[in-house]
N, C-alpha and C positions, 0 to 999 in steps of 0.2 A: 430482430430478436428482442424480447422483453428483458429489461434489466433484471439482474439477480435480486431476489428479495428474501424476506424472512421465510424460513421453512425450506428454502432451496438448499441443494448440496453444492458446495464449492466444486467447480469443475477442476480437473487436473490439468496441468500445463507445465511446460518446462520454461524456467526463467534462469537468467545468468546473474551471478554475483561473485564478488571477490571475497574469499574467506579470510580468516585471521592471519593466514600465512601469505596473503596477497596473491593467491592463486585463483584464477577464474574457474568457477564451477558451474555446471548445469544442475539445477535442482528442481524437483517436482514439488508443486504446491502440496500434493497429498502426502509426500514424505515429510514435509514440515508441519502439516496440520492434522493428519489422521491421529485420532486418540488424544488430541490436545485442544485447549482453548486458545484460539489465536485471534489477533486483530490483523486484518488485511486492509490497508488503506492505500488509496491511490490519489495521485496528483497529476495535473496537466503537464508539468514539465520541471525538470531539474533546473535549479538556479533562477526560477521565476520568483517574483517578489512575495506573493502570498504563500506559496509553497515553502520557500526558503526562510521567510521571516516569521511565519505563524504556524502553519500546519505541521511541518516536520519538527520544529523545536518543541511544540506542545507534547508530542509523543515521546521525544527524548527526555524532556524534563519530568514528565509524568510516568516514565517507564517503571520506576521502582514501585510506585503506588499501584500501577496496573498489574505488575507481577504479584504484589502482595494480595491482590484480589483474585488471583488464580489464573492470570493470563500467562501462557507458556511461551508464546512467540509474538513478536510485533514485526509485521512484514510490510514494507513500503514497496509499492509497485509503481513504476512510471514508464511511459513509452519513450525510452532513451536507450542508447547503447550501454553496455556494461562499463566501458571506460569513462563515460560521462557520469554514470552512477557512482563509480569508485571515486572520482574526483569530487563529486558532490558530498559523498559520505565523509571525506577527509576534512570538509569544512566544519564538521561537528566533532571536535576532538573529545568532548565529554560523552559521546554516544557509546553505550555499552550494550544496548539491547535491540535497537532497530536494525533490521537487515534491509539493505538497499538492493532491491531486485530489479533487473532490467528486462523489460518486455519490448525488445528492439523493434519487432515488426507488428506490435499491437495484437498479436494472436491471442494472448491470455485476456487482455482487455476486451477483445471482441467476444471471447467465450463467456465473459461476465455480462455482456450486453451493455457495457459502460463506455464504449468508444464515443469520442467527440471530434467532429471534423472542424478543425480550426485552420483549414487551408486558406481561407480569406484573410486570416491574420498572419499568414506566412509560417504557421507552425505544423501544418499537415494534420494527420490523424493522431489524436491524443486520447487521454483518459479523462472522463469526468472526475471531479473531486468527490471522493467517497470514503467511508469507513465502514467496514463490516466486522462484526464479531461472530465467530463461528465456534461451535463446540463439537468436536469430532466430525468436522466437515459440514455440519448443519448450521446454516446462517440463523442466528438468533436476533441480530440487530443489523439493519441495512440502512445506513444514513447516507443518502445520495443527494448531492447538491444540484441545484438548478443553475444553469448559466455559470457565471463566474463567482457565484456566492461562496462564502465560507462561514456558515452559520450552524450546521449540524454534524459536520464530519470531524470535528476536533477531538482531542484526547479527553477533554472535560465531558463531552457528551457520552463517550464510551464509558468513562468512569461512573457517570450517573446510572448507566444501564447495568452495571455489574452488581 
């Protein structure tokens, strides 16, 4: 399947996350994104160096500015189980706006066409690093990284596009 791109509609899918009351919830992407401007960004794995030290912190520190430019939701997706995503989210005590969503079986990542097979590195099927900006489910920006790069999918690049 070709990766999602500009002009595409975000596919719907169920992802798990822990809400503010620490209760695990199943949530559909369409329920979070329909009628809204959203950032959906994906990383290869929780607690990995580039993801933890650069990619995620960029969206957390730039969240207020992104919101001021009209972004309603900032959604992080990773092919990890919800308990790992919960533990990872807790390592960012200043986070107020980024939702950590678990795609445990990579079903949503596959629907986006952004899966990455890292079996040879012992990681199994993961997500490519990416950042999408969507307005009422239509993708307006699709920044998908090649290989292990981190050059176009950060918060700064999305801010430039707003």
